[in-house]
Phi, psi and omega in degrees: 000313180293326178296320179296319180294320178296318179296319180295319180293324177294318179297319179296319178298317179296318180296319180295321180288329181282335184301311180300322179296319178296318179296319179297316179298317179296317180296317178298318179297316179298316180296316179298315179297316180294318178297320179296318178297319180295315181295332180275347186287153179293322180300317179296317179297317179297316179297320179297317179295318182292323177293320178296318179297315179296321179296317178300316180298318180298315181290327176296314180295322178296321178295319178297313179296323178297315179297318179296318181292323178295315180293323178296315181294322177296312181292321180292322178293324179291324180294323179292323180292327183283341183287000000 
């Protein structure tokens, strides 16, 4: 009788210790599945394209401003030297 109770308590301890691991595994699987669904969605693709387009525009404008500032500094520096 006592052996049965000890075995049952050991099984309960093992089950209690295994539950968090099972929950973690389930949560990871759910997150992976949901992330995959999001990446496949049309809304995500559209948002990705619009962000990429906006990023390209920002870098193009930054490049233009960089070129203008370099030419200004070159020309401005030459004017000081000639004085």
